[in-house]
C-alpha positions in Angstrom: 105.0 121.2 109.0 105.8 119.4 112.3 102.7 118.3 114.3 102.4 119.5 117.9 103.5 116.9 120.5 100.8 114.5 121.6 98.9 114.7 118.3 98.6 112.3 115.3 99.7 113.2 111.8 97.2 112.4 109.1 97.9 110.9 105.7 96.3 112.2 102.5 93.3 109.9 103.0 92.8 111.1 106.6 94.2 108.0 108.3 97.0 108.5 110.9 100.5 108.1 109.6 102.1 105.5 111.8 105.7 105.9 113.1 108.0 103.8 115.2 111.5 104.0 116.6 114.5 101.7 117.3 116.9 103.0 120.0 120.2 101.4 120.9 121.9 101.8 124.3 125.2 100.7 125.7 125.0 98.4 128.7 127.4 99.0 131.7 127.9 97.6 135.1 127.7 99.7 138.3 131.3 100.7 137.9 130.8 102.0 134.4 132.4 99.1 132.5 130.8 97.8 129.3 129.0 94.5 129.8 126.5 92.2 128.2 122.8 92.8 128.7 122.0 89.3 129.9 118.4 88.9 130.9 117.6 92.6 130.3 116.5 91.2 127.0 113.6 89.5 128.7 112.4 92.6 130.6 110.1 93.9 127.9 108.7 93.2 124.5 110.8 94.8 121.7 114.2 94.4 123.4 116.8 92.8 121.2 120.6 92.1 121.1 122.8 94.0 118.7 125.8 92.6 116.8 128.2 93.8 119.5 128.1 92.4 123.0 127.5 95.5 125.2 124.6 96.9 123.1 120.9 96.4 123.2 118.1 97.8 121.1 114.6 98.9 122.2 111.9 98.9 119.5 108.4 100.2 119.5 105.5 99.0 117.4 104.1 101.3 114.7 102.1 104.0 116.6 99.4 106.4 115.3 100.5 109.4 117.4 103.4 110.9 119.2 101.6 110.3 122.5 101.3 106.6 121.8 104.9 106.4 120.7 106.1 108.2 123.8 104.0 106.0 126.1 105.3 102.8 124.5 109.0 103.7 124.4 109.0 105.0 128.0 107.2 101.9 129.2 109.6 99.5 127.5 112.6 101.5 128.5 111.3 101.7 132.1 110.9 98.0 132.3 114.5 97.4 131.1 115.8 100.0 133.6 114.0 98.4 136.5 115.5 95.0 135.6 118.9 96.6 135.1 118.8 98.1 138.6 118.1 94.6 140.0 121.1 93.3 138.1 123.6 96.0 138.9 123.5 97.3 135.3 122.8 100.7 133.7 122.0 102.0 130.1 124.0 104.8 128.5 122.4 107.1 125.9 125.6 108.0 124.0 126.3 107.4 120.3 129.8 106.0 121.1 130.9 104.3 124.3 133.9 106.5 125.1 135.9 103.3 125.2 139.5 102.8 124.3 140.1 99.4 122.8 138.1 96.9 120.7 134.4 96.2 121.2 133.6 92.5 121.3 131.3 91.0 118.6 128.6 88.5 119.2 129.1 85.3 117.2 127.2 85.7 113.9 127.8 84.7 110.3 126.5 88.1 109.1 129.0 89.8 111.3 131.8 87.5 110.1 131.0 88.3 106.5 130.9 92.1 107.1 134.2 91.9 109.0 135.9 90.1 106.1 134.4 92.6 103.5 135.2 95.8 105.4 138.4 94.6 107.0 139.9 96.8 109.8 137.3 99.5 109.0 134.6 97.4 110.5 135.9 98.4 113.9 134.4 101.8 113.4 130.9 100.3 113.2 131.4 98.5 116.5 131.5 101.9 118.3 128.2 103.2 117.0 124.8 103.3 118.8 122.0 105.1 116.9 118.3 105.7 116.6 116.2 104.6 113.6 112.9 106.4 112.9 110.3 104.7 110.6 107.5 106.5 108.9 104.7 104.7 107.2 104.8 105.0 103.4 101.8 106.7 101.8 100.8 105.1 98.4 101.7 107.4 95.5 103.7 109.8 97.7 106.5 107.5 98.8 109.2 109.3 96.7 108.1 112.7 98.1 108.4 111.2 101.6 111.8 109.7 100.8 113.2 112.9 99.2 111.9 115.1 102.0 113.6 112.9 104.5 116.8 113.1 102.6 116.6 116.9 102.7 116.0 116.7 106.5 119.1 114.7 107.1 121.0 117.6 108.7 118.5 117.3 111.5 120.9 114.7 112.9 122.6 117.6 114.5 119.6 118.0 116.9 120.6 114.9 118.8 124.3 114.5 118.3 125.3 112.7 121.5 129.0 112.0 121.4 132.1 113.6 119.8 134.3 110.6 120.6 135.9 107.7 118.9 137.5 105.8 121.7 138.5 108.7 123.9 139.6 111.0 121.1 137.3 113.7 119.8 136.4 113.3 116.2 133.4 115.5 115.3 130.2 116.8 116.9 128.5 113.8 115.4 131.3 111.2 115.8 129.0 108.3 115.0 128.0 109.7 111.6 131.6 110.4 110.8 132.6 106.9 111.7 129.7 105.2 109.9 129.6 107.2 106.7 133.1 108.4 106.1 135.3 105.8 107.7 133.6 102.4 108.0 132.4 102.4 104.4 135.2 104.4 102.8 135.8 101.6 100.3 132.1 101.0 99.7 130.7 104.6 99.6 127.4 103.5 98.1 126.8 101.3 101.2 127.2 103.9 103.9 126.8 107.3 102.4 123.7 109.5 101.9 122.1 108.8 98.5 120.8 111.6 96.2 117.1 112.3 95.7 115.3 109.6 93.7 113.1 110.2 90.7 110.9 107.2 91.3 110.8 103.7 92.9 112.6 102.2 89.9 115.5 104.5 90.4 115.7 103.5 94.0 115.5 99.8 93.2 118.3 100.1 90.7 120.5 101.7 93.3 119.8 98.9 95.8 120.6 96.3 93.2 123.9 98.0 92.3 124.8 98.3 95.9 124.1 94.6 96.4 126.3 93.6 93.5 129.1 95.8 94.7 128.9 94.1 98.1 128.9 90.6 96.5 132.0 91.6 94.4 133.9 92.8 97.5 132.9 89.7 99.3 134.3 87.5 96.5 137.5 89.6 96.5 137.7 88.9 100.3 137.5 85.1 99.5 133.9 84.5 100.5 131.6 82.1 98.7 128.8 84.0 96.8 126.1 81.5 97.8 127.1 81.8 101.4 126.9 85.6 101.3 123.5 85.6 99.4 122.1 83.2 102.1 122.7 85.8 104.8 122.2 89.1 102.9 119.3 90.2 100.7 119.7 93.4 98.5 118.0 95.7 100.9 120.2 94.4 103.8 123.5 95.6 102.2 122.4 99.2 101.7 123.5 100.9 104.9 122.7 104.3 103.5 121.3 106.6 106.3 117.9 107.0 104.6 116.0 104.0 103.1 112.8 103.2 101.3 112.0 99.9 103.1 109.9 97.5 101.1 110.0 95.0 103.9 108.3 97.3 106.4 106.6 99.6 103.9 108.3 102.6 105.6 110.7 105.3 104.9 113.5 104.9 107.4 115.9 107.5 108.8 118.9 105.9 110.3 121.0 109.0 110.9 120.3 110.1 114.5 122.4 109.2 117.4 121.0 107.4 120.3 119.9 110.1 122.8 117.7 110.8 125.8 114.2 109.3 125.3 112.6 112.8 125.4 114.9 114.0 122.7 114.1 110.9 120.6 110.4 111.4 120.9 110.5 115.1 120.1 112.6 114.4 117.0 110.4 111.5 115.8 107.4 113.9 116.3 108.9 116.6 114.1 110.1 114.2 111.5 106.7 112.4 111.3 105.0 115.8 110.9 107.3 117.0 108.2 107.3 113.8 106.2 103.5 113.6 106.6 103.2 117.2 105.3 105.1 116.0 102.2 102.0 113.8 101.3 99.7 116.8 101.4 101.5 119.6 99.6 103.6 120.2 96.5 107.2 119.0 97.0 109.9 120.2 94.6 113.6 120.4 94.3 114.9 123.9 93.7 117.7 126.2 94.6 120.1 126.1 97.5 118.3 127.1 100.6 115.2 124.9 101.2 112.0 125.9 103.0 108.7 124.5 104.4 105.5 126.4 104.3 101.8 125.5 104.8 101.4 124.8 101.1 104.7 123.5 99.8 108.1 121.9 100.6 111.1 123.1 98.6 114.1 120.8 98.8 117.5 122.2 98.1 119.4 120.7 95.2 121.4 117.7 96.5 124.7 119.5 95.8 123.5 122.3 98.0 122.3 119.9 100.7 125.6 118.2 101.2 127.4 121.1 102.9 124.6 121.3 105.5 125.0 117.5 106.1 128.8 117.9 106.5 128.4 120.8 108.9 125.8 118.9 110.9 128.3 116.1 111.4 131.3 118.2 111.9 130.0 121.1 113.9 126.4 120.2 115.0 124.2 123.0 116.2 127.2 125.3 116.7 127.0 125.9 112.9 124.8 128.9 112.2 124.1 127.6 108.7 122.8 124.3 110.0 120.6 126.1 112.6 119.1 128.4 110.0 118.5 125.6 107.5 116.7 123.5 110.1 114.5 126.4 111.1 113.6 127.0 107.4 112.7 123.3 107.1 110.3 123.6 110.0 112.2 122.4 113.1 112.0 124.0 116.5 115.8 124.1 116.9 115.7 125.9 120.3 114.0 122.9 121.9 117.0 120.7 121.5 120.2 120.5 123.7 122.5 117.8 122.2 124.6 115.9 124.6 127.6 116.1 122.3 127.7 119.9 123.1 128.2 119.1 126.8 130.9 116.6 126.1 132.8 119.0 123.8 134.0 120.7 126.9 135.3 117.6 128.7 138.6 116.9 127.0 140.1 113.4 126.3 139.3 111.2 129.3 141.4 108.5 130.9 139.8 105.1 131.2 138.6 105.9 134.7 137.2 109.2 133.6 135.4 107.5 130.7 133.8 105.0 133.1 132.7 108.0 135.2 131.2 109.7 132.1 129.2 106.6 131.2 127.8 106.5 134.7 127.0 110.2 134.6 125.0 109.8 131.4 123.3 106.7 132.7 122.0 108.9 135.5 120.8 111.4 132.9 118.9 108.7 131.1 117.1 107.7 134.3 116.3 111.3 135.2 115.0 112.0 131.7 112.7 108.9 131.8 111.5 109.8 135.3 110.6 113.4 134.2 108.9 112.0 131.1 106.8 109.5 133.1 105.7 112.3 135.5 104.7 114.6 132.6 102.7 111.8 131.0 100.7 111.5 134.2 99.5 115.1 133.9 99.5 115.1 130.1 100.7 118.7 129.5 100.1 120.3 126.1 103.1 122.2 124.9 102.7 125.0 122.4 105.3 125.0 119.7 105.3 127.5 116.8 103.7 126.2 113.6 105.7 125.8 110.4 104.4 129.1 109.1 105.4 130.9 112.3 108.9 129.3 112.2 109.2 130.1 108.5 108.2 133.7 109.1 110.7 134.0 112.0 113.6 132.6 110.0 112.8 134.7 106.9 113.0 137.8 109.0 116.6 137.1 110.0 
């Protein structure tokens, strides 16, 4: 049951369930060409480099409400954009850079190892910019939180933001296709969505198996095991889209594309509400359709979930089955307008047109932030249908 915007979601002991986000953005110059962030990294707390040169990441701290998360994300992003304006740079909220040609790595032993293990498929990862949403684990209900988040994975369609690999259209959610289906094609346990887990022990065994597979592939690639182990711990070689994070004591959803900040905040709000709801009600796996009500969450069998995930990546919100599924699971689908849908009508751009598109969406990011800051100053309270109202509406179709 997604909480209304500007509210906190409570845990089963009455304490707020904290949430945080990590959002990646491409950096361009004032002509739309990819460039390095330079001193944009010093503009605000929570700004970090990514493993490829023209990408930066903005992180929030764990926040107790959507309002706090929104305020912190918008403040940090605003600081970076003000510095960027002074330096003749812009940020682009697209999941792929619409760029023909290789993306340059930053020097890193971790990157060198991954490049050796994945080979030419590692190029797919270099074109991906995403959003990670962390929800605080609730003791005793972590597996319910994890499994609920797995069932919510088709919600990636709500913020698909680029259909392109290079300048060629690949899917509504090109980043998910690149990351899950192409980059880790030879290591499917690393990049694919894992089935529901029965308990923490099941999860731990999967992580250990994943790590051993990575070490084996590294050895095949001629890398020294001690060297690899010094740069990767087991949790760090599981690039599955949904993770139970021991290090941060969170459940992490890594599936969404980078997107406009207002879209990121809305999605984090709904995810936090639904995953929080999983700590308060009965959660069970049953049937093929899935649904969320005020007193239960019914997750579809994993084999039934997979077609929804596939359609979310391939077709996005143009898939009626995805839209209906997300409504049954408690999302306000009508509130989202994915950028990928707009780009679907563009065609395959030339390099000059791709630079123009990057500039256009840099403008969109700045306008979105400006509108968000203005709305924060008057603190409006939106009404959104409750989970019961949305369930009733979807059941009547």
